[in-house]
N, C-alpha and C positions, 0 to 999 in steps of 0.2 A: 117282614121281609128283609131277606141278601141284598145287598146294595153291591153292584160293581162297579170300579174306578179308581179314583180315588175317594179318599175319607173325607169330608167335611171338617173346615175347622172350625173350633169351639170358636162365639160369635164375642166380637173384643179379642181373638186372643193377638190378632196384627198391631194392636191400636196400644197390647202391655208394651209387646215387644219396643215399639220406636218412640211409649213418651220418654223413656231414659235420655236418650238423643236430642231427643226433644229439648228436652231439660238442658241438656249439657249444652248446646247449638245458642239458646236462651242466652243460658248462662254467661260464656263465651261472647257472644255479641254485646252484653250488658256490661261487660269487662273491657270489653271495644271500644266502643261510644266512652264508658268512664274514668279513660285510662289516669286523665289530664286533671284527673278532680280530685278537690283538695281531699275527700275523703278514701276515693284509693291510694291514694301514694301513702295518706298516714297507714290505712291498710296494709299497704308493700312494703312500707318501713316499719313497721311493727313485726311484720310476719318475717322481716330481716335478722329482724334481731332476737327476734325467738330462736330463728335454727343457726346464724352465726358460734354458740360458745357448742351445738350439738355439732355442726362442719369445723371444728376447734378440733375435740374430742374424738372423730372420726381421720383428721389426719393427721393428730396425732398419734391414736393404734395405727390407721396404715405406715406411716413413719418406723412406729417402729416395731413392724411387724416386719419390712425390709431389709431393717436395719438385723434383725434377726438372722434374717432368712444369708443375709450379704455376711456380719458373725462366721452363722455355718460351712461358708463356699469359702470366706478365707483361714479358718482354721481348716478344713479338709484340701487346701492348699498350702499349709504349712508343715499338716502330714506329711505331702507326699513329696514336699522339699526337704520334711526331716528322712527320711528314708531314701532318698537320693542320698543327700551330705552324708551319712553315716555310707553306707553301701559306696559312696566317694572314699572314705575314713581307710573302711575295710582294704578295700584298693592299695591306698597309699600305706595302708602299714602292712600290708602282703610282700609288695614289690619291695619294701624298705628294710625287711626281714630279707628275702633273697637276697636285696644287691648289699649286706652286712654280709653276708651270708660269701657270696660271688667272694668280696672283698679279702675275708676272710681265709677263706681258700687259697687268694694268689698268693696272700702275704705265706702262709706256712710253705706253696710251693717256691717260692721265692727264695725261703731260706733255707730249704731241702737241698735247693738245687747251688746253691752258695754253698755248704754245707759239700755234695756230691765233688763242688769243683776245687776243693779244698786238698778231697785224701788222694784225688789224680790215679782211681782205680775204676775200672769198671763199674755201677752201681745202674739202679732202676730203684724208680718209686712205686711204691703199692699200701693199699690203704689197707686199713683195718675191721675186719669184716666179723669180728668172734673177741669175745671174753670173756673173763670169768668176775660177773659183779664183786665176788664175795671177795677176789682175793686169795682165796688156798691156794685155787690152781697157778701157779706159777709161768702161763704159758697164753698165747695170742694167735690169732689165725689170720693170716694176711689174705688176701684179694687176687692176688702172682704165684704162680704156679711152676711146673715145669713147660707147659707149654709159652711162658713169659721169661725161660731161662731161670730161674731160680733152683738151685743147687744144692742138696743137704751138705749142712756145715756153713754154707752162709752167712756169716756176719750183717746181723742187722740193727741198724743205727738210727738217733734222728740227729736234730741240728745240734740238739743240745748235749748226744754222747749216746752212748753203748744204751741198746734194750737187748737184748739177745743172741740167740742163732736158729738156725733153719735148721728143727728133731725132724720134721716128716715133712716131705715134697708129693700132695699131688696133683692131678693134672692146670688144674686150673685153681687151688689151694696151696696153700704153705703152713706148717702149723712152727709156730716161735717160743723155743724155753727161753725164758726172762733168765737176766742176769742175774735176778733176786731166790731163782729156784735155788733149793740146797746141794742141786744135783753138778750144780758149775761151779766152776774157776775159770781165772783168768791169773794170768801173771799180772803184776803190779806195779808200776811205782810211785813213793809222795813224790810230787809236781817238783819243787824243794830242795830239797836234801836228798835226792835220788834212793830211800829208804825201800827195799824191795819187801816182799809178799807175794801171798797168793789171795784174793779176792773172790772170797764163796757169797753164794748166795743163803739166807735163813728164815726161818718163819718171820711172816713178816714183811714189811715194804722195805729192812734195813740189809748190807751188807756190812760183811767182816772181815778183816782183814789181818790175816795172821802170817806168826812167822816170819816179823821183825824184829829184828836184832836189835834185845834191850842200848845199846850201844847210837844208834839211829834216834837221829832228831824225828819225831812227832808231833804233831802236836796240832789242838783242837783247829779248824778251817784249813787245813791244806789240801790241795786237789790231789787227789789218784788218780794213775792214767793207765791205761797196757802199756805193759813193760816190750810184747810183742815178744814173750819168750815162751817155748815151749813147754810143759811140762810131763814129766815121768816121764813116758818111753815116746812120746811124737815127739816127730821128727822137725815139726815147726808150728808158732803158735794160730790158732783160727784168725783169732784179732789183728790188725796192724796194730803199730809201734804210734802212743800217741790220743788214741781215743781217751774222752773224759770217762770213768767209771762212775767218780762219786766225790761229795766232800767230808773228811773225817769230824763227825762228831762228841767223838769219846776214844781216850786210849786205855789203855790194864794195861796192868801189868800179867804175864803169862804166871802161868802155876810153876812152872819151875825157875823162875827170874831169868831163866836167857832171852827169852822171847819177850816182844810184847804184845799188845791186838789193835787193832784201832775200830773202831765204827764207824761206819762211811751212812749216807743221805745219798741214794743214789742222784746220777745229774738229771737223769732223766722221771718224770711223773708216767710211768708206767698205765697206773689206771683211768688217763685222761689221753694216752695215744690215739691219731686219727691216720696221719698216711706216717711212714718212716723210708727208710732205705735199706734196701739189701743189697750187702756187698761180695761181688764175688772175687774171693781172696785167691780163690785157684782158677783161677782164668788157664 
């Protein structure tokens, strides 16, 4: 017959549950009462001696594991510090480059200002914004034009000497025909002997001075300057007198024996121009 209410516990189940606790209680009381006896002390000492090596090993393992994680943390800190130092070095390197460039630009500006002061003519500085890297086209483009007061046939110089003349003018740019172009012609003097001639451009980066009388003294190393004289039907020279054109590196005899020819290296490194002076010779 079915029974209602709580199920009956099996006989003895409560005793089975309490027996372990009773046993532990008895053992605990026994150890408490016998703790000062020689037997218990000897047993405790024996057990302790057995456990000491294990505790030492566990302590070493814990210490090693702690050192391992500490080393990982230090490596991460070092990596962070290294990244920060690299960023700082990169920033300082960039600032150093910028400062050097500013110093170089200031030096160029001061040199051009000295050249302009020596000319006593109306001048203005202009940056070079384009050039032919091959050197086949003997021209450059300046970042200054009509709105800046640049005029056709204005002379262009650097602090070292003659660069060329303005051959084309736009509103905000101007094109310069270099003195090394074959269509360029400038009346010139050898600074020491005052030998006269015409300096023209030729293929390459050199100049040639023609129509030097055979009797004139011209030698390697002589400096050649503008003579300030008109050529052909021109009423006056575009180039003021006394501007440096170049230096003589070779002297040869003319074909008919009446004239001699000198090969010049330009005074200006035309392939590395960055800033120039535009000289208005027709105010």
